[in-house]
C-alpha positions in Angstrom: 0.0 0.0 0.0 3.0 2.3 0.5 3.7 4.1 -2.8 0.2 3.6 -4.0 -2.4 6.4 -3.2 -5.9 6.0 -4.5 -4.7 3.6 -7.2 -1.9 5.8 -8.5 1.8 4.8 -8.0 3.9 7.3 -6.1 6.2 8.3 -8.9 3.2 8.9 -11.2 1.6 11.0 -8.5 4.7 13.1 -8.0 5.2 13.6 -11.7 1.5 14.6 -12.1 1.8 17.1 -9.3 5.0 18.6 -10.8 3.3 19.0 -14.2 0.2 20.6 -12.6 2.4 23.1 -10.7 4.4 24.1 -13.7 1.4 24.4 -16.0 -0.6 26.4 -13.4 2.0 29.1 -13.2 0.7 32.2 -15.0 3.3 34.4 -16.6 2.2 37.9 -15.8 4.0 41.1 -16.5 3.1 44.0 -14.3 4.9 46.3 -16.8 2.7 45.5 -19.8 -0.5 44.0 -18.4 -2.9 46.3 -16.6 -4.9 43.5 -14.9 -1.7 41.9 -13.6 -0.4 45.3 -12.4 -3.6 45.9 -10.5 -3.5 42.3 -9.0 0.1 42.9 -7.6 -0.7 46.5 -6.5 1.8 48.0 -9.0 -0.7 50.1 -11.0 1.3 53.4 -10.6 4.4 51.8 -12.0 2.4 50.3 -14.9 1.0 53.7 -15.8 4.5 55.3 -15.7 5.9 52.5 -17.8 3.0 52.5 -20.3 3.4 56.2 -20.8 7.1 55.7 -21.6 8.4 57.6 -18.6 10.8 54.8 -17.5 13.6 52.7 -18.8 14.9 49.4 -17.5 18.2 49.5 -15.7 18.3 45.8 -14.6 16.4 42.5 -14.1 16.6 39.4 -12.0 14.6 36.3 -11.1 12.5 37.1 -8.0 10.7 33.8 -7.6 12.2 30.4 -8.4 10.9 26.9 -8.6 13.7 24.5 -7.6 12.8 20.8 -7.6 16.4 19.4 -7.9 16.9 18.8 -11.6 14.1 21.2 -12.6 14.8 24.8 -12.1 12.5 27.5 -13.4 12.2 31.2 -12.9 8.6 31.9 -12.0 8.8 35.7 -11.9 11.3 38.1 -13.3 11.7 41.5 -11.5 12.8 44.6 -13.3 14.4 47.7 -11.9 13.3 50.9 -13.6 14.4 54.5 -13.5 11.3 56.8 -14.0 11.0 60.5 -14.7 8.3 63.2 -14.5 8.3 63.8 -18.3 9.4 62.1 -21.5 11.7 65.1 -22.1 13.5 64.5 -18.8 13.9 60.8 -19.6 15.3 61.4 -23.0 17.6 64.1 -21.8 19.1 61.9 -19.1 19.4 58.8 -21.3 21.2 60.8 -24.0 23.5 62.6 -21.5 24.4 59.2 -19.9 25.1 57.7 -23.3 27.3 60.6 -24.4 29.2 60.5 -21.1 29.7 56.7 -21.3 27.7 55.9 -18.2 25.7 52.7 -18.0 
């Protein structure tokens, strides 16, 4: 009876659970999806980004799934630099580019 739960062998049950977890993960971008931004309380950032007042300065994996041999990034976080106007953003981006700053 050990290794058999409700007629399903243990390895098959584990594999089924892993597949369900991986397929149930919804890729959602708070930068480009208004509904997702609202869900994660990041609507202000969404509106700044969608109005092109920000640019990306970096990214990293903020949520990982690690099951030994299976490693998957569930959510990527981005770091933005935002400005009050498009002119200010363009001015700073161009100045940094001409000065050789990252």
